[in-house]
MMTF fields as JSON, N, C-alpha, C and O atoms, coordinates in Angstrom:
{
  "mmtfVersion": "1.0.0",
  "mmtfProducer": "UNKNOWN",
  "numBonds": 519,
  "numAtoms": 520,
  "numGroups": 130,
  "numChains": 1,
  "numModels": 1,
  "chainsPerModel": [1],
  "groupsPerChain": [130],
  "chainIdList": ["A"],
  "bondAtomList": [4, 2, 8, 6, 12, 10, 16, 14, 20, 18, 24, 22, 28, 26, 32, 30, 36, 34, 40, 38, 44, 42, 48, 46, 52, 50, 56, 54, 60, 58, 64, 62, 68, 66, 72, 70, 76, 74, 80, 78, 84, 82, 88, 86, 92, 90, 96, 94, 100, 98, 104, 102, 108, 106, 112, 110, 116, 114, 120, 118, 124, 122, 128, 126, 132, 130, 136, 134, 140, 138, 144, 142, 148, 146, 152, 150, 156, 154, 160, 158, 164, 162, 168, 166, 172, 170, 176, 174, 180, 178, 184, 182, 188, 186, 192, 190, 196, 194, 200, 198, 204, 202, 208, 206, 212, 210, 216, 214, 220, 218, 224, 222, 228, 226, 232, 230, 236, 234, 240, 238, 244, 242, 248, 246, 252, 250, 256, 254, 260, 258, 264, 262, 268, 266, 272, 270, 276, 274, 280, 278, 284, 282, 288, 286, 292, 290, 296, 294, 300, 298, 304, 302, 308, 306, 312, 310, 316, 314, 320, 318, 324, 322, 328, 326, 332, 330, 336, 334, 340, 338, 344, 342, 348, 346, 352, 350, 356, 354, 360, 358, 364, 362, 368, 366, 372, 370, 376, 374, 380, 378, 384, 382, 388, 386, 392, 390, 396, 394, 400, 398, 404, 402, 408, 406, 412, 410, 416, 414, 420, 418, 424, 422, 428, 426, 432, 430, 436, 434, 440, 438, 444, 442, 448, 446, 452, 450, 456, 454, 460, 458, 464, 462, 468, 466, 472, 470, 476, 474, 480, 478, 484, 482, 488, 486, 492, 490, 496, 494, 500, 498, 504, 502, 508, 506, 512, 510, 516, 514],
  "bondOrderList": [1, 1, 1, 1, 1, 1, 1, 1, 1, 1, 1, 1, 1, 1, 1, 1, 1, 1, 1, 1, 1, 1, 1, 1, 1, 1, 1, 1, 1, 1, 1, 1, 1, 1, 1, 1, 1, 1, 1, 1, 1, 1, 1, 1, 1, 1, 1, 1, 1, 1, 1, 1, 1, 1, 1, 1, 1, 1, 1, 1, 1, 1, 1, 1, 1, 1, 1, 1, 1, 1, 1, 1, 1, 1, 1, 1, 1, 1, 1, 1, 1, 1, 1, 1, 1, 1, 1, 1, 1, 1, 1, 1, 1, 1, 1, 1, 1, 1, 1, 1, 1, 1, 1, 1, 1, 1, 1, 1, 1, 1, 1, 1, 1, 1, 1, 1, 1, 1, 1, 1, 1, 1, 1, 1, 1, 1, 1, 1, 1],
  "groupList": [{"groupName": "MET", "atomNameList": ["N", "CA", "C", "O"], "elementList": ["N", "C", "C", "O"], "formalChargeList": [0, 0, 0, 0], "bondAtomList": [1, 0, 2, 1, 3, 2], "bondOrderList": [1, 1, 2], "singleLetterCode": "M", "chemCompType": "L-PEPTIDE LINKING"}, {"groupName": "SER", "atomNameList": ["N", "CA", "C", "O"], "elementList": ["N", "C", "C", "O"], "formalChargeList": [0, 0, 0, 0], "bondAtomList": [1, 0, 2, 1, 3, 2], "bondOrderList": [1, 1, 2], "singleLetterCode": "S", "chemCompType": "L-PEPTIDE LINKING"}, {"groupName": "ASP", "atomNameList": ["N", "CA", "C", "O"], "elementList": ["N", "C", "C", "O"], "formalChargeList": [0, 0, 0, 0], "bondAtomList": [1, 0, 2, 1, 3, 2], "bondOrderList": [1, 1, 2], "singleLetterCode": "D", "chemCompType": "L-PEPTIDE LINKING"}, {"groupName": "CYS", "atomNameList": ["N", "CA", "C", "O"], "elementList": ["N", "C", "C", "O"], "formalChargeList": [0, 0, 0, 0], "bondAtomList": [1, 0, 2, 1, 3, 2], "bondOrderList": [1, 1, 2], "singleLetterCode": "C", "chemCompType": "L-PEPTIDE LINKING"}, {"groupName": "ALA", "atomNameList": ["N", "CA", "C", "O"], "elementList": ["N", "C", "C", "O"], "formalChargeList": [0, 0, 0, 0], "bondAtomList": [1, 0, 2, 1, 3, 2], "bondOrderList": [1, 1, 2], "singleLetterCode": "A", "chemCompType": "L-PEPTIDE LINKING"}, {"groupName": "GLU", "atomNameList": ["N", "CA", "C", "O"], "elementList": ["N", "C", "C", "O"], "formalChargeList": [0, 0, 0, 0], "bondAtomList": [1, 0, 2, 1, 3, 2], "bondOrderList": [1, 1, 2], "singleLetterCode": "E", "chemCompType": "L-PEPTIDE LINKING"}, {"groupName": "VAL", "atomNameList": ["N", "CA", "C", "O"], "elementList": ["N", "C", "C", "O"], "formalChargeList": [0, 0, 0, 0], "bondAtomList": [1, 0, 2, 1, 3, 2], "bondOrderList": [1, 1, 2], "singleLetterCode": "V", "chemCompType": "L-PEPTIDE LINKING"}, {"groupName": "THR", "atomNameList": ["N", "CA", "C", "O"], "elementList": ["N", "C", "C", "O"], "formalChargeList": [0, 0, 0, 0], "bondAtomList": [1, 0, 2, 1, 3, 2], "bondOrderList": [1, 1, 2], "singleLetterCode": "T", "chemCompType": "L-PEPTIDE LINKING"}, {"groupName": "TRP", "atomNameList": ["N", "CA", "C", "O"], "elementList": ["N", "C", "C", "O"], "formalChargeList": [0, 0, 0, 0], "bondAtomList": [1, 0, 2, 1, 3, 2], "bondOrderList": [1, 1, 2], "singleLetterCode": "W", "chemCompType": "L-PEPTIDE LINKING"}, {"groupName": "HIS", "atomNameList": ["N", "CA", "C", "O"], "elementList": ["N", "C", "C", "O"], "formalChargeList": [0, 0, 0, 0], "bondAtomList": [1, 0, 2, 1, 3, 2], "bondOrderList": [1, 1, 2], "singleLetterCode": "H", "chemCompType": "L-PEPTIDE LINKING"}, {"groupName": "LEU", "atomNameList": ["N", "CA", "C", "O"], "elementList": ["N", "C", "C", "O"], "formalChargeList": [0, 0, 0, 0], "bondAtomList": [1, 0, 2, 1, 3, 2], "bondOrderList": [1, 1, 2], "singleLetterCode": "L", "chemCompType": "L-PEPTIDE LINKING"}, {"groupName": "ASN", "atomNameList": ["N", "CA", "C", "O"], "elementList": ["N", "C", "C", "O"], "formalChargeList": [0, 0, 0, 0], "bondAtomList": [1, 0, 2, 1, 3, 2], "bondOrderList": [1, 1, 2], "singleLetterCode": "N", "chemCompType": "L-PEPTIDE LINKING"}, {"groupName": "GLY", "atomNameList": ["N", "CA", "C", "O"], "elementList": ["N", "C", "C", "O"], "formalChargeList": [0, 0, 0, 0], "bondAtomList": [1, 0, 2, 1, 3, 2], "bondOrderList": [1, 1, 2], "singleLetterCode": "G", "chemCompType": "PEPTIDE LINKING"}, {"groupName": "PRO", "atomNameList": ["N", "CA", "C", "O"], "elementList": ["N", "C", "C", "O"], "formalChargeList": [0, 0, 0, 0], "bondAtomList": [1, 0, 2, 1, 3, 2], "bondOrderList": [1, 1, 2], "singleLetterCode": "P", "chemCompType": "L-PEPTIDE LINKING"}, {"groupName": "LYS", "atomNameList": ["N", "CA", "C", "O"], "elementList": ["N", "C", "C", "O"], "formalChargeList": [0, 0, 0, 0], "bondAtomList": [1, 0, 2, 1, 3, 2], "bondOrderList": [1, 1, 2], "singleLetterCode": "K", "chemCompType": "L-PEPTIDE LINKING"}, {"groupName": "GLN", "atomNameList": ["N", "CA", "C", "O"], "elementList": ["N", "C", "C", "O"], "formalChargeList": [0, 0, 0, 0], "bondAtomList": [1, 0, 2, 1, 3, 2], "bondOrderList": [1, 1, 2], "singleLetterCode": "Q", "chemCompType": "L-PEPTIDE LINKING"}, {"groupName": "ILE", "atomNameList": ["N", "CA", "C", "O"], "elementList": ["N", "C", "C", "O"], "formalChargeList": [0, 0, 0, 0], "bondAtomList": [1, 0, 2, 1, 3, 2], "bondOrderList": [1, 1, 2], "singleLetterCode": "I", "chemCompType": "L-PEPTIDE LINKING"}, {"groupName": "PHE", "atomNameList": ["N", "CA", "C", "O"], "elementList": ["N", "C", "C", "O"], "formalChargeList": [0, 0, 0, 0], "bondAtomList": [1, 0, 2, 1, 3, 2], "bondOrderList": [1, 1, 2], "singleLetterCode": "F", "chemCompType": "L-PEPTIDE LINKING"}, {"groupName": "TYR", "atomNameList": ["N", "CA", "C", "O"], "elementList": ["N", "C", "C", "O"], "formalChargeList": [0, 0, 0, 0], "bondAtomList": [1, 0, 2, 1, 3, 2], "bondOrderList": [1, 1, 2], "singleLetterCode": "Y", "chemCompType": "L-PEPTIDE LINKING"}, {"groupName": "ARG", "atomNameList": ["N", "CA", "C", "O"], "elementList": ["N", "C", "C", "O"], "formalChargeList": [0, 0, 0, 0], "bondAtomList": [1, 0, 2, 1, 3, 2], "bondOrderList": [1, 1, 2], "singleLetterCode": "R", "chemCompType": "L-PEPTIDE LINKING"}],
  "groupTypeList": [0, 1, 2, 3, 4, 5, 6, 6, 7, 4, 8, 9, 10, 9, 11, 12, 10, 10, 10, 11, 13, 4, 14, 7, 5, 4, 10, 6, 7, 12, 7, 8, 15, 15, 6, 4, 14, 0, 2, 1, 6, 4, 12, 16, 12, 10, 4, 1, 4, 6, 16, 13, 17, 4, 14, 7, 6, 14, 6, 10, 12, 6, 1, 16, 2, 15, 9, 10, 7, 17, 2, 2, 9, 16, 1, 14, 6, 4, 12, 1, 17, 9, 18, 9, 16, 19, 4, 10, 19, 9, 16, 19, 19, 10, 16, 2, 19, 5, 7, 4, 11, 7, 10, 4, 3, 1, 16, 6, 4, 7, 19, 10, 2, 18, 3, 11, 1, 6, 10, 1, 12, 16, 7, 4, 14, 11, 16, 7, 19, 10],
  "groupIdList": [1, 2, 3, 4, 5, 6, 7, 8, 9, 10, 11, 12, 13, 14, 15, 16, 17, 18, 19, 20, 21, 22, 23, 24, 25, 26, 27, 28, 29, 30, 31, 32, 33, 34, 35, 36, 37, 38, 39, 40, 41, 42, 43, 44, 45, 46, 47, 48, 49, 50, 51, 52, 53, 54, 55, 56, 57, 58, 59, 60, 61, 62, 63, 64, 65, 66, 67, 68, 69, 70, 71, 72, 73, 74, 75, 76, 77, 78, 79, 80, 81, 82, 83, 84, 85, 86, 87, 88, 89, 90, 91, 92, 93, 94, 95, 96, 97, 98, 99, 100, 101, 102, 103, 104, 105, 106, 107, 108, 109, 110, 111, 112, 113, 114, 115, 116, 117, 118, 119, 120, 121, 122, 123, 124, 125, 126, 127, 128, 129, 130],
  "secStructList": [7, 2, 2, 2, 2, 2, 2, 2, 2, 2, 2, 2, 2, 2, 6, 6, 7, 7, 7, 7, 6, 6, 6, 7, 7, 5, 7, 7, 7, 1, 7, 2, 2, 2, 2, 6, 1, 1, 6, 6, 7, 7, 3, 3, 3, 3, 6, 6, 3, 3, 3, 3, 5, 7, 1, 3, 3, 3, 3, 6, 6, 3, 3, 3, 3, 1, 1, 7, 7, 7, 2, 2, 2, 2, 2, 2, 2, 2, 2, 2, 2, 2, 2, 2, 2, 2, 6, 6, 2, 2, 2, 2, 6, 6, 1, 7, 2, 2, 2, 2, 2, 2, 2, 2, 2, 2, 2, 2, 2, 2, 2, 2, 2, 6, 6, 2, 2, 2, 2, 6, 6, 7, 7, 2, 2, 2, 2, 2, 6, 7],
  "xCoordList": [8.853, 8.297, 8.707, 9.415, 7.711, 7.381, 8.942, 9.408, 9.665, 11.291, 11.697, 12.385, 11.409, 12.249, 11.801, 12.375, 10.196, 9.862, 10.1, 9.912, 10.669, 11.045, 12.603, 13.115, 13.423, 15.039, 14.438, 15.157, 13.56, 13.646, 12.97, 13.249, 12.013, 11.735, 12.873, 12.943, 13.832, 14.978, 15.836, 16.175, 16.144, 16.785, 16.324, 17.035, 14.975, 14.48, 14.706, 15.143, 14.37, 14.362, 16.202, 16.644, 16.818, 18.013, 18.974, 19.715, 18.363, 18.286, 17.438, 17.508, 16.711, 15.908, 14.72, 14.316, 14.262, 13.01, 12.117, 12.526, 10.944, 9.535, 8.822, 8.634, 8.388, 7.723, 6.315, 6.23, 5.261, 3.603, 2.798, 2.294, 2.582, 1.774, 0.414, -0.139, -0.216, -1.615, -0.961, -1.611, -0.071, 0.566, 0.954, 1.171, 1.015, 2.333, 0.999, 0.145, 1.52, 0.834, 1.865, 3.085, 0.962, 2.011, 1.428, 0.532, 1.584, 1.516, 2.281, 3.495, 1.596, 1.851, 1.594, 0.548, 3.052, 2.809, 3.374, 4.432, 2.376, 2.927, 2.154, 1.278, 2.176, 1.11, -0.144, -0.054, -1.09, -2.791, -2.554, -3.14, -1.747, -1.603, -0.841, -1.091, -0.026, 0.81, 0.316, 0.526, -0.579, -1.44, -2.86, -3.523, -3.301, -3.713, -3.817, -4.9, -2.387, -2.155, -1.596, -1.171, -1.653, -1.227, -2.938, -3.113, -3.862, -5.398, -5.201, -5.392, -4.88, -5.34, -4.575, -4.796, -3.817, -2.426, -3.456, -4.063, -3.504, -3.885, -3.032, -3.512, -1.894, -1.102, 0.527, 1.075, 1.03, 2.407, 2.579, 2.131, 3.265, 3.177, 4.859, 6.027, 4.343, 5.241, 4.802, 3.68, 5.71, 5.694, 4.591, 3.856, 4.708, 3.726, 2.004, 0.943, 2.095, 0.179, 0.673, 1.702, -0.241, -0.748, -1.194, -2.056, -0.173, -0.604, -1.369, -0.899, -2.207, -3.146, -2.711, -2.374, -2.681, -2.2, -3.358, -4.559, -2.834, -3.598, -3.714, -2.783, -4.974, -4.838, -4.197, -3.825, -3.894, -3.352, -2.843, -3.538, -1.758, -1.051, -0.188, 0.725, -0.189, 0.114, 1.494, 1.55, 2.478, 3.858, 4.058, 3.771, 4.451, 4.531, 3.81, 4.323, 2.501, 1.333, 1.153, 0.542, 1.92, 1.646, 1.032, 1.583, -0.217, -0.821, -0.282, 0.041, 0.022, 0.628, -0.172, -0.286, -0.859, -1.459, -0.769, 0.454, -1.884, -0.91, -0.113, 0.829, -0.85, -0.213, 0.534, 1.02, 0.483, 1.172, 1.182, 2.083, -0.084, -0.885, -0.852, -0.562, -1.204, -1.496, -2.159, -2.141, -3.478, -5.126, -5.31, -5.395, -5.348, -5.573, -4.972, -5.659, -3.969, -3.111, -3.529, -4.289, -3.122, -3.755, -5.269, -5.369, -6.174, -7.465, -7.646, -8.639, -6.617, -6.463, -5.924, -6.114, -5.08, -3.994, -5.301, -5.238, -6.045, -6.587, -7.85, -8.302, -8.397, -9.498, -9.271, -9.972, -7.633, -7.065, -7.224, -7.774, -6.548, -6.762, -7.571, -7.388, -8.767, -9.803, -10.779, -11.563, -10.644, -11.267, -10.465, -11.147, -8.965, -8.92, -8.911, -8.644, -9.125, -9.453, -10.976, -11.153, -11.798, -13.056, -13.274, -14.106, -12.337, -12.199, -11.766, -12.149, -11.114, -10.565, -12.017, -11.96, -13.123, -14.355, -14.541, -15.065, -14.24, -14.673, -13.908, -14.363, -12.745, -11.871, -12.156, -12.19, -12.342, -12.207, -12.581, -11.923, -14.071, -14.051, -13.154, -13.383, -12.177, -11.358, -10.162, -9.621, -9.651, -8.414, -8.658, -9.745, -7.468, -7.734, -7.574, -7.11, -7.763, -7.639, -5.936, -5.735, -5.219, -3.855, -3.261, -2.277, -3.732, -3.684, -3.914, -3.184, -5.508, -6.214, -5.816, -6.293, -5.202, -4.789, -3.487, -3.435, -2.749, -1.435, -1.752, -1.411, -2.53, -2.83, -3.364, -2.712, -4.309, -4.762, -3.481, -3.152, -2.896, -1.315, -0.744, -0.554, -0.429, 0.865, -0.154, 0.415, -1.117, -1.886, -1.9, -1.623, -2.039, -1.982, -0.66, -0.512, 0.439, 1.739, 2.416, 3.187, 2.111, 2.223, 2.069, 2.913, 0.848, 0.125, 1.024, 1.773, 0.833, 1.561, 3.43, 4.1, 3.677, 5.272, 5.695, 6.741, 4.851, 5.065, 5.369, 4.489, 6.27, 6.619, 6.309, 5.771, 6.587, 6.522, 7.358, 7.053, 8.588, 9.24, 8.685, 9.001, 7.721, 6.956, 6.018, 5.693, 5.708, 4.532, 5.19, 4.37, 6.418, 7.697, 7.134, 6.987, 6.9, 6.802, 5.31, 5.053, 4.546, 2.921, 2.286, 2.715, 1.394, 0.966, -0.039, -0.307, -0.561, -1.217, -2.869, -3.585, -3.207, -3.972, -4.397, -5.332, -3.486, -3.875, -4.076, -4.96, -3.069, -3.559, -4.631, -5.228, -5.207, -6.654, -8.016, -9.127, -7.385, -8.197, -8.445, -9.287, -7.862, -7.376, -8.635, -8.819],
  "yCoordList": [20.592, 20.07, 20.149, 19.487, 21.734, 22.593, 22.567, 21.766, 23.341, 23.466, 22.515, 22.574, 21.066, 20.152, 19.437, 18.953, 19.718, 19.419, 20.235, 19.902, 21.662, 22.529, 22.322, 22.811, 21.366, 21.605, 19.902, 19.592, 19.093, 17.937, 18.409, 17.745, 19.616, 19.918, 20.646, 20.479, 21.422, 22.098, 20.93, 20.858, 20.061, 18.813, 18.303, 17.963, 18.232, 17.368, 18.099, 17.515, 19.463, 20.575, 20.692, 20.777, 20.65, 20.744, 19.59, 19.754, 18.431, 17.201, 16.829, 15.811, 17.934, 17.29, 16.314, 15.444, 16.679, 15.813, 17.15, 18.241, 16.635, 17.544, 16.591, 15.412, 17.28, 16.402, 16.448, 17.61, 15.865, 16.22, 16.304, 15.234, 17.167, 17.389, 16.72, 16.229, 16.603, 15.975, 14.387, 13.989, 13.653, 12.139, 12.228, 11.242, 13.366, 12.926, 13.262, 14.119, 11.96, 11.703, 12.012, 11.851, 12.529, 12.745, 12.14, 12.854, 11.285, 10.497, 10.947, 11.119, 11.174, 11.475, 10.161, 9.516, 9.838, 8.626, 8.711, 9.209, 8.097, 8.105, 7.579, 6.913, 7.675, 7.142, 8.067, 9.294, 7.519, 7.824, 9.638, 10.614, 9.634, 10.92, 12.078, 13.283, 11.485, 12.11, 12.868, 13.981, 11.595, 12.065, 12.671, 13.159, 12.638, 13.797, 15.008, 15.587, 15.693, 16.628, 17.085, 18.222, 16.377, 17.087, 16.73, 16.949, 16.289, 16.495, 18.205, 18.393, 19.31, 20.362, 20.933, 22.098, 20.335, 20.787, 20.215, 19.146, 21.104, 20.982, 20.243, 19.37, 20.344, 19.512, 20.154, 20.765, 19.891, 20.352, 20.788, 20.052, 22.134, 22.685, 22.214, 22.058, 22.143, 20.918, 21.847, 22.258, 21.944, 22.666, 23.689, 23.627, 24.714, 25.84, 25.0, 25.622, 23.865, 23.268, 23.158, 23.692, 22.299, 22.117, 20.501, 20.212, 19.512, 18.147, 17.751, 17.86, 17.437, 17.051, 15.814, 14.86, 15.722, 14.617, 13.436, 13.639, 12.206, 11.232, 10.186, 9.962, 9.431, 8.282, 7.142, 6.531, 6.56, 5.731, 5.854, 6.457, 5.394, 5.364, 4.408, 4.072, 3.77, 2.717, 3.141, 3.968, 2.102, 2.135, 0.322, -0.597, 0.136, -0.681, -1.994, -3.095, -1.641, -2.37, -2.96, -3.943, -1.957, -2.28, -1.285, -0.217, -1.196, -0.206, 0.525, -0.302, 1.546, 1.985, 2.754, 3.839, 2.674, 3.584, 4.614, 4.753, 5.591, 6.368, 6.068, 6.703, 4.52, 4.144, 2.577, 1.74, 2.513, 1.604, -0.19, -1.004, -0.224, -1.203, -2.48, -3.676, -1.742, -2.595, -3.155, -4.198, -2.787, -3.328, -3.329, -4.334, -2.12, -2.209, -3.032, -3.844, -3.028, -3.957, -5.413, -6.016, -5.946, -7.231, -7.517, -8.289, -6.939, -7.032, -6.992, -7.507, -6.328, -6.298, -7.436, -8.037, -7.641, -8.761, -10.52, -11.576, -10.247, -11.374, -11.566, -12.643, -10.03, -10.417, -10.821, -11.357, -10.213, -10.791, -12.136, -12.672, -12.714, -14.172, -15.333, -16.498, -14.574, -15.075, -14.998, -15.892, -13.856, -13.586, -14.643, -15.442, -14.66, -15.583, -17.147, -17.865, -17.658, -18.816, -19.288, -20.163, -18.512, -18.353, -18.715, -19.53, -17.933, -17.681, -19.233, -19.552, -19.757, -21.271, -22.112, -23.068, -21.814, -22.71, -22.714, -23.759, -21.752, -21.762, -22.912, -23.214, -23.442, -24.383, -25.483, -26.589, -25.428, -26.772, -28.369, -29.402, -27.909, -29.253, -29.876, -31.014, -29.134, -29.144, -29.654, -30.355, -29.574, -29.857, -30.9, -31.024, -31.941, -32.599, -32.372, -31.28, -32.88, -32.29, -31.516, -30.309, -32.24, -31.818, -30.745, -30.087, -30.591, -29.482, -28.065, -27.08, -28.385, -26.973, -27.032, -26.039, -27.778, -27.758, -26.948, -25.788, -27.355, -26.773, -25.262, -24.37, -25.107, -23.315, -22.797, -21.806, -23.004, -22.119, -22.093, -21.051, -23.023, -22.807, -21.665, -20.543, -21.985, -20.971, -19.439, -18.349, -19.511, -17.878, -17.635, -16.439, -17.867, -17.727, -17.345, -16.336, -18.175, -18.035, -16.76, -16.057, -16.567, -15.576, -14.073, -13.177, -14.036, -13.184, -12.786, -11.812, -13.489, -13.453, -13.023, -12.179, -14.07, -13.642, -12.096, -11.612, -11.295, -10.508, -9.514, -9.47, -8.812, -7.57, -8.267, -7.65, -9.393, -10.027, -9.569, -9.743, -8.888, -8.257, -7.17, -6.835, -6.578, -5.417, -5.852, -5.254, -6.978, -7.482, -8.373, -8.768, -8.724, -9.072, -8.242, -7.022, -9.108, -8.435, -7.925, -7.268, -8.16, -7.711, -8.568, -9.577, -7.943, -8.849, -9.663, -9.657, -10.379, -11.936, -10.897, -11.4, -9.61, -9.193, -9.275, -9.933, -8.455, -8.282, -9.428, -9.596, -10.337, -11.841, -12.315, -12.496, -12.636, -12.778, -12.389, -12.907, -11.217, -10.295, -10.978, -10.505, -11.978, -12.654, -13.628, -14.455],
  "zCoordList": [6.813, 5.489, 4.26, 3.5, 4.222, 2.702, 2.466, 1.655, 3.091, 2.623, 2.223, 1.203, 2.941, 2.12, 0.638, -0.338, 1.169, -0.557, -1.805, -2.975, -1.188, -2.299, -2.677, -3.685, -1.531, -2.303, -3.058, -4.008, -2.836, -3.589, -4.97, -5.968, -5.116, -6.334, -6.853, -8.07, -6.381, -7.103, -7.656, -8.838, -6.745, -7.429, -8.585, -9.53, -8.527, -9.582, -10.925, -11.917, -10.9, -11.766, -12.411, -13.556, -11.185, -11.468, -12.758, -13.727, -11.988, -13.062, -14.54, -15.229, -14.706, -15.741, -15.553, -16.325, -14.323, -14.334, -13.573, -13.177, -13.567, -13.209, -12.461, -12.763, -11.323, -10.139, -10.772, -11.169, -11.055, -11.132, -9.952, -9.611, -9.34, -7.843, -8.179, -7.195, -9.316, -9.407, -8.819, -7.852, -9.138, -8.84, -7.366, -6.662, -7.004, -5.885, -4.54, -4.309, -3.915, -2.082, -0.874, -0.861, 0.189, 1.343, 2.53, 2.981, 3.061, 4.135, 5.401, 5.298, 6.721, 8.072, 8.613, 8.672, 9.09, 9.92, 11.516, 11.902, 12.264, 13.797, 14.499, 13.949, 16.087, 16.736, 16.841, 16.813, 16.94, 17.034, 17.612, 17.145, 18.491, 18.976, 18.276, 18.236, 17.839, 16.651, 15.436, 14.954, 15.076, 13.504, 13.814, 12.9, 15.055, 15.506, 15.748, 15.832, 15.932, 16.121, 14.337, 14.13, 13.557, 12.101, 11.382, 10.183, 12.078, 11.352, 10.872, 9.67, 11.611, 11.464, 10.38, 10.05, 9.87, 8.865, 7.691, 7.754, 6.691, 4.939, 4.3, 3.577, 4.359, 3.401, 3.32, 4.237, 2.189, 2.231, 1.23, 0.35, 0.681, -0.101, -1.271, -0.918, -2.384, -3.249, -4.844, -5.138, -5.432, -6.783, -7.274, -8.26, -6.219, -6.155, -5.763, -5.818, -5.478, -5.326, -4.066, -3.653, -3.322, -1.651, -2.232, -3.061, -1.387, -1.603, -0.179, 0.954, -0.423, 0.968, 1.701, 1.0, 2.639, 3.628, 3.217, 3.392, 2.662, 2.76, 3.762, 4.535, 3.801, 5.073, 4.72, 5.721, 3.608, 2.999, 1.693, 0.875, 1.348, 0.145, -0.449, 0.305, -1.757, -1.87, -3.116, -4.027, -2.582, -2.962, -3.526, -2.759, -4.595, -5.089, -4.729, -4.528, -4.692, -4.576, -2.9, -2.482, -2.203, -0.705, -0.262, -0.533, 0.514, 1.288, 2.207, 3.06, 2.579, 3.834, 4.513, 3.943, 5.605, 6.754, 7.389, 7.388, 8.127, 9.068, 10.162, 10.636, 10.662, 12.09, 11.547, 12.307, 10.555, 9.843, 10.379, 10.578, 10.452, 11.051, 9.505, 9.531, 8.494, 7.007, 7.092, 6.439, 8.173, 8.038, 6.433, 5.729, 6.052, 4.36, 3.59, 2.97, 3.484, 2.684, 3.074, 2.316, 4.093, 4.459, 3.71, 2.756, 4.161, 3.398, 1.951, 1.438, 1.169, -0.273, -0.808, -1.865, 0.316, -0.387, -0.085, -0.715, 0.776, 1.219, 0.219, -0.169, -0.165, -1.235, -2.698, -3.557, -2.627, -4.195, -4.478, -5.44, -3.303, -3.345, -3.26, -3.61, -2.56, -2.798, -3.942, -4.261, -4.506, -5.93, -6.91, -7.552, -7.042, -7.841, -7.532, -8.495, -6.521, -5.738, -6.52, -7.368, -5.99, -6.509, -8.049, -8.448, -8.906, -9.798, -10.752, -11.878, -10.084, -10.385, -10.662, -11.435, -10.129, -10.128, -11.552, -11.939, -12.6, -13.805, -14.843, -15.947, -14.294, -14.929, -14.049, -14.588, -12.966, -12.035, -12.942, -13.065, -13.508, -13.887, -15.043, -15.455, -15.527, -16.528, -16.073, -16.928, -15.21, -14.176, -13.378, -12.814, -13.214, -11.913, -10.089, -9.762, -9.493, -8.123, -8.02, -7.88, -8.097, -7.652, -8.747, -8.412, -9.807, -10.441, -9.926, -9.81, -9.595, -9.273, -7.551, -7.003, -6.745, -5.616, -5.822, -5.415, -6.258, -6.864, -7.042, -6.265, -8.304, -8.628, -7.578, -7.249, -6.835, -5.479, -4.594, -4.026, -4.499, -2.834, -3.792, -3.324, -5.325, -5.629, -5.872, -5.93, -5.951, -5.808, -4.942, -5.022, -3.854, -2.595, -2.146, -1.458, -2.531, -2.056, -2.631, -1.977, -3.71, -4.666, -4.014, -4.054, -3.44, -3.143, -1.606, -1.526, -0.776, 0.193, 0.294, 0.889, -0.588, -0.666, -1.237, -0.805, -2.244, -2.48, -1.373, -0.514, -1.212, 0.053, 1.323, 2.242, 1.414, 2.609, 3.786, 4.966, 3.275, 4.436, 5.172, 6.314, 4.332, 5.166, 6.322, 7.348, 5.882, 6.836, 8.01, 8.839, 8.205, 8.818, 10.311, 10.384, 11.311, 12.639, 12.866, 13.874, 12.138, 12.642, 14.0, 14.558, 14.209, 15.646, 14.943, 13.742, 15.914, 15.859, 15.275, 14.41, 15.844, 15.813, 14.182, 13.726, 13.453, 11.747, 10.992, 10.151, 11.389, 10.866, 11.016, 9.955, 11.998, 12.294, 11.535, 11.424, 11.064, 9.756, 8.535, 7.771, 8.248, 6.84, 6.902, 6.009]
}
């Protein structure tokens, strides 16, 4: 993997780009057994630096974990819309019930719709955690 990372670094340099190892994350995905085999590896070499393997990474607002369960992402999405719905209490007395329902539904729908293709096919076990 380090050789591939060096090729990517060389490509970036050739095209006038520079990788920032301080902002780079590495993630190993696989089954529990496969990931356990990689636990002894410190990280991957990139641009004369060692990038440690992370347990989760965030890409375009989606938290991806080692086993692709999306548990962390689901928890954060649920927490986000719960926070915003609770914040509606501050203006609830200023708006009618229909407007409040519309706002609440739009808050939930936008949070669930963002990158929902990533969540396609997750198991019912994950959904019950919402």
